[in-house]
C-alpha positions in Angstrom: 56.2 -254.7 184.5 57.5 -251.6 182.8 57.5 -248.1 184.2 56.5 -244.9 182.3 59.6 -242.7 182.1 57.4 -239.5 182.5 54.8 -240.3 185.2 56.1 -243.6 186.7 52.9 -245.5 186.0 53.3 -249.3 185.9 52.3 -251.2 182.8 52.4 -255.0 182.3 55.2 -256.1 179.9 52.8 -257.8 177.6 50.3 -255.0 177.5 49.3 -253.7 174.1 49.9 -250.1 173.2 52.8 -247.8 172.6 51.7 -245.0 174.8 51.2 -244.7 178.5 47.6 -245.0 179.4 48.1 -242.6 182.3 49.9 -239.6 180.7 50.0 -240.5 177.0 53.8 -240.4 176.7 55.6 -243.0 174.6 56.3 -246.0 176.7 59.9 -246.4 175.4 60.9 -242.7 176.0 63.7 -242.4 178.4 63.6 -239.7 181.2 65.2 -236.5 180.4 68.5 -235.3 182.0 68.2 -234.7 185.7 64.5 -235.9 185.7 63.7 -238.4 188.3 60.6 -240.6 188.1 58.0 -239.8 190.7 58.0 -242.0 193.8 55.7 -245.0 193.7 53.7 -243.8 196.7 52.9 -240.4 195.0 49.3 -240.2 193.8 49.2 -240.2 190.0 47.6 -237.3 188.2 44.0 -237.6 187.0 43.6 -240.3 184.3 43.3 -239.3 180.7 41.0 -240.9 178.2 42.6 -243.7 176.2 44.0 -242.8 172.9 43.0 -246.0 171.3 40.0 -248.2 171.6 42.2 -251.2 172.5 44.0 -249.3 175.4 42.7 -250.5 178.8 40.7 -248.0 180.9 41.9 -247.6 184.4 39.3 -247.3 187.2 39.5 -244.2 189.3 40.5 -244.4 192.9 38.2 -243.9 195.8 39.2 -240.3 196.1 38.5 -239.5 192.4 35.6 -237.1 191.8 32.4 -238.6 190.4 31.7 -237.2 187.0 28.4 -235.3 186.7 26.3 -236.2 183.7 25.6 -233.4 181.3 21.9 -232.5 180.9 20.1 -234.0 177.9 19.3 -231.6 175.1 15.5 -231.9 175.7 15.6 -231.4 179.4 14.0 -228.2 180.6 16.2 -225.7 182.3 14.9 -224.0 185.4 14.9 -220.3 184.9 13.9 -217.5 187.3 11.8 -214.9 185.5 10.9 -211.6 186.9 7.2 -210.9 187.5 5.8 -208.7 184.8 3.6 -205.6 185.7 0.5 -207.6 184.7 1.2 -210.1 187.4 1.4 -207.3 190.0 -1.8 -205.8 188.7 -3.6 -209.2 189.0 -2.4 -209.6 192.6 -3.5 -206.1 193.5 -7.0 -206.7 192.1 -7.3 -210.0 194.0 -6.3 -208.3 197.2 -8.8 -205.5 196.7 -11.7 -208.0 196.1 -10.8 -209.9 199.3 -11.0 -206.6 201.2 -14.4 -205.8 199.7 -15.8 -209.3 200.6 -14.5 -209.0 204.1 -16.1 -205.6 204.6 -19.4 -206.8 203.2 -19.4 -209.8 205.5 -18.8 -207.6 208.5 -21.5 -205.0 207.6 -24.1 -207.5 206.3 -24.3 -206.1 202.8 -24.4 -208.3 199.8 -21.7 -208.3 197.2 -22.7 -208.6 193.5 -20.7 -208.8 190.4 -21.0 -205.4 188.5 -20.7 -207.2 185.2 -23.2 -209.9 186.0 -26.6 -209.4 184.3 -29.5 -208.4 186.6 -32.9 -210.0 186.7 -34.9 -209.7 183.5 -37.5 -207.0 183.3 -40.9 -208.0 184.6 -39.6 -210.8 186.8 -39.2 -211.1 190.5 -35.8 -211.6 192.1 -37.3 -213.8 194.9 -39.0 -217.1 194.8 -42.8 -217.4 194.8 -45.4 -215.1 193.4 -44.6 -211.4 193.3 -46.5 -209.1 195.6 -49.3 -207.2 193.9 -48.3 -203.6 193.0 -51.7 -202.3 191.8 -54.3 -200.8 194.1 -56.8 -203.2 195.6 -60.2 -203.4 193.8 -63.7 -204.1 195.0 -64.5 -207.8 195.0 -68.2 -207.7 195.8 -69.2 -208.5 192.2 -67.6 -211.9 192.8 -69.5 -212.9 195.9 -72.9 -214.4 196.7 -74.4 -212.8 199.9 -76.6 -214.9 202.2 -78.5 -214.0 205.4 -80.5 -216.1 207.8 -83.6 -213.9 207.4 -84.7 -210.7 205.8 -87.5 -208.1 206.3 -90.6 -208.1 204.2 -90.8 -205.9 201.2 -92.3 -202.4 201.6 -93.1 -199.3 199.5 -90.7 -196.4 199.0 -92.1 -193.2 200.6 -90.9 -190.9 197.9 -91.6 -193.0 194.7 -94.2 -195.5 195.9 -92.2 -198.3 194.3 -91.7 -201.7 196.0 -88.5 -201.9 198.1 -86.9 -205.2 199.0 -84.4 -206.0 201.9 -82.7 -209.1 200.7 -79.0 -210.0 201.4 -77.9 -209.1 197.8 -78.6 -205.4 198.5 -75.4 -205.3 200.6 -73.1 -205.9 197.6 -75.0 -204.0 194.9 -72.9 -200.8 195.3 -76.0 -198.7 196.2 -76.1 -197.3 199.7 -79.8 -196.5 199.5 -80.6 -200.2 199.4 -80.1 -202.4 202.4 -80.4 -205.8 204.0 -82.8 -205.3 206.9 -84.5 -207.4 209.6 -87.0 -206.7 212.4 -85.7 -206.0 215.9 -82.2 -206.4 217.3 -80.0 -208.5 215.0 -77.2 -209.1 217.5 -75.8 -212.6 217.1 -76.8 -213.1 213.5 -74.2 -214.0 210.8 -74.1 -212.8 207.2 -72.1 -214.9 204.8 -70.3 -213.9 201.6 -68.9 -216.7 199.3 -66.5 -216.2 196.4 -66.6 -218.5 193.3 -62.9 -219.0 193.6 -60.2 -217.9 196.1 -59.2 -214.2 196.2 -56.6 -212.2 198.0 -58.5 -210.0 200.5 -56.9 -206.8 201.9 -59.7 -205.0 203.6 -63.3 -205.4 204.7 -66.0 -202.9 205.9 -69.6 -201.9 206.0 -72.1 -199.1 206.2 -73.6 -199.8 209.7 -77.2 -198.7 209.1 -79.8 -197.9 206.5 -78.1 -194.8 204.8 -81.2 -193.5 203.1 -83.3 -190.4 203.4 -86.8 -190.1 201.8 -89.3 -187.3 201.5 -93.0 -187.9 201.3 -95.6 -185.9 199.4 -96.0 -183.4 202.3 -92.3 -182.6 202.4 -91.6 -184.6 205.6 -88.1 -186.0 205.6 -87.5 -189.6 206.8 -83.9 -190.2 207.9 -83.9 -194.0 207.9 -80.3 -194.2 209.2 -81.2 -192.1 212.3 -84.6 -193.8 212.8 -83.4 -197.4 212.8 -80.8 -199.4 214.8 -77.1 -199.1 213.9 -74.5 -201.8 214.1 -71.8 -200.9 216.7 -69.6 -204.0 216.9 -68.8 -206.9 214.4 -66.4 -209.7 213.8 -65.1 -210.7 210.4 -64.3 -214.4 210.1 -62.1 -215.4 207.1 -62.5 -219.0 205.9 -63.6 -220.0 209.4 -60.2 -219.3 211.0 -58.9 -215.7 211.2 -61.2 -213.4 213.3 -61.0 -209.6 212.9 -62.8 -207.4 215.4 -64.2 -204.0 214.2 -65.8 -201.3 216.3 -68.0 -198.9 214.3 -68.9 -195.3 214.9 -72.6 -194.5 215.5 -73.6 -191.6 213.2 -70.9 -192.3 210.5 -73.0 -193.1 207.4 -69.9 -193.8 205.2 -68.1 -197.1 204.7 -66.0 -197.9 207.7 -63.1 -200.2 206.8 -60.5 -202.3 208.5 -57.4 -203.8 206.9 -57.0 -207.6 206.9 -53.6 -207.9 205.3 -53.2 -209.9 202.1 -55.2 -213.0 203.0 -56.4 -215.7 200.5 -60.0 -216.5 201.3 -63.1 -218.1 199.8 -65.7 -217.4 202.5 -66.1 -214.3 204.6 -68.6 -214.2 207.5 -69.9 -211.0 209.2 -71.1 -211.6 212.8 -73.2 -208.8 214.3 -72.0 -208.5 217.8 -73.7 -205.3 219.1 -76.4 -203.0 217.7 -77.8 -199.7 219.0 -81.3 -199.0 220.3 -83.9 -197.8 217.8 -83.8 -194.1 216.8 -86.4 -191.4 217.1 -88.3 -189.1 214.8 -90.6 -189.8 211.8 -88.5 -192.6 210.6 -88.1 -194.4 213.9 -88.1 -198.2 213.3 -87.2 -201.1 215.5 -85.2 -202.6 212.7 -81.5 -203.5 212.1 -80.0 -202.7 208.7 -76.7 -202.9 206.7 -76.7 -200.8 203.6 -73.3 -201.9 202.1 -70.5 -204.3 202.7 -67.0 -203.6 201.3 -64.6 -206.5 200.3 -61.5 -205.3 198.6 -58.4 -207.0 197.3 -57.2 -208.9 194.2 -59.1 -211.5 192.2 -57.5 -214.8 191.2 
């Protein structure tokens, strides 16, 4: 073994190389004046890289630090970037939206996107058919009226023309024509049938014979006051819904009652109660209905 004159490292005698593998000093250099080689037990300084490819590489001791590999050129380097003002603006908008949604949930109000397009014009925002917006119209032109019986024809006092009392007179739009029968018609049912279903909103009737005639001598015949008047009826819609209606005695105009928007095909009018016969020149023991009103929406 040979000893390095500078650092005291031991080298085999037959080792190749002219320089110390530990400190790089020439192996045959003698120590300078007054210079003592370091004691054997002293830890050598950190190793240096070999000067030549054929020089042996010494392994580091247990206490030597482990070298840290340098990052590769393509590896990304973590960087801390400061948030830009746009980021803060986005966070603020998000927080505001969360507050709005929370308030809407607490108050029960709906939240809609202001930028979202609304429903197209002419369409409904809910499912199903839209509710009608036009005023209800008379539907009597679409029905066929039926009655269990009718009075015999007579002659008009004023004109001398024949007058009939068939069921169709109730839906002809003329209050001076009527359906009429002899006696008390309580318990009888009049029937009105549509060709196709309609939406009914109200029903009504003129509860007597609303006609006045004058004969050749000038005598006035008030047929409404002289006959019986209908005082109580029931409207039956498609054999299910029943609507009661009380009528005023002496009111010669149409007296109506709302039904709500109901789809029907058949409407029945049950005569529940009628008055006693009237008095005067036109007194007759007969029950009459001049007009029936059926209003709503066709189709």
